[in-house]
N, C-alpha and C positions, 0 to 999 in steps of 0.2 A: 792855063792861066788861073791864078788864084782869084777867088770871088768871095764876097761877103753878102749875106742875106739877113735881113731883120724882119721878123714877123711878130704879130700879136694874135692872141686868141682868148677865148673864154671857155672855162671848163663847163661840161654839160651836167656834171654832178660833183658834189664836194669830194675832194681827194683826202684820204687819210694819209698819215705820215708813211705808213707801210706801202701804200699805192704809189706815192711819190718816189719813194726809195726804189721800188721795183721798176718804175718808169725810167729812172736815172740809170740803173744797172743795165737794163736792156739797151737804152740809148747809147751808153758808153761803149758797149760791145759792138753794136752796129756801126757807130761812128768810127771806131778804131779800124774796123775792116775797110771802111770807105775812105779813110784819111780825112775825116771831117772833124773839126774842132769847133768850140763855141762855148756859150754860156746860156743858161736858162734861169730867168727870174720868175718867181711866182709871188703874186700879191693879190690878196683877197681871192677873187675867182679868175684872175687874169694871168696868162702866160706871156712872157716877152722873151724871145729867143733870137740869138745870133748864131748863124751857121757859117763856117768858113771852110773852103776847100776848092776843088776843081768845080767850075761852074756847072758842068753837066751832072756831077755827083750831088751837089747841094740842091739843084732843082729837081732831080729825081727823088731825093729824100723829101723835099718840100711837097711834091705831089702826094707822096705817101702820108705825110703829116696832115695835109689838107683833107684827106679822105678818112682820117682817124675820127671815130665817133665819140671819143672821150672829150673832145672840145669842139667848139663851133665859132663862127664869126672869125675865121682865120683870115687875117689881112696882111698882105705883103706890104710892109712899111717902106722898105728901102733895099735896093741891091746895087752893088757896085764892084768893079774890079779892084783888087787890092794888090799891093806889092809885097806885103808881109802880113802874117796873121796877128791879130790883136790878142787872141786866146789860144795860141799855139801849144801851150802846155797842158790843155785840157781837152779830152774827147767830149766832155760836157761838164763844165763847172756849173754849180747850182747855188742859188741864193733864195731862201724863203724870206722875203722882205717882211712878211707878217710877224716874224719873230724878232725883228730889229727895232730899236728905238729910232724912229724916223727923225726925231729932233736932233739926233747926233750925226745925221747924214747931211753934210754940207750941200746946199743947193737942192735939197729934196723939194720936189715940185708938186703942186696940186694936180698936175698932169696925171700923176699916179692915182690920186683920190678920185678923179673924174672917170677913170677907166681908160684903159689903153685903146679901146675901140672908138672913142670919140674922135672928132676930127683931129688929125695929126698934122701940125704945121711944120715947116722947116725949123722953126725955133724949138718945137718939141723934139724933133729928131736930134738936134744938137744936144738938148738936155738928156735925151735917152742915151746917146752915145757917151756922154760924159759920165752918166750914172753907171752904165755898164763898165766903163773903164775904172771907175771908182771901186766898184765891187770886185773887179778883177784884181786890183792892187791890194784889196783888203784880204784876199783869200790866201 
């Protein structure tokens, strides 16, 4: 059964463009082998990622992600069964929000300014899902 997982985390050290590129390349290869799709957003020092695939596969990957020392404060925000993938075309889409003009993003929330790891309410989750889909549609 298909499942979707959303998590947030904080980098433990500043990432260079090359390090982010390397992370994405490795993630895409691994995700392709596992049949996992998703999107990764990076803003300031925060990561926000959606993983989609078979529940067992995404939770196995999530355990690996949690143990990765390149980030900390890994918080599972949401997980749910899904009938179809929202990000099925990408083994890992990526958006560096730092490089975007936030004033041009409809509905951009101060939720992102406060940091992903602050208290996340159901309202924030809805905003996050909308934001992810907005980025998906812009890719």
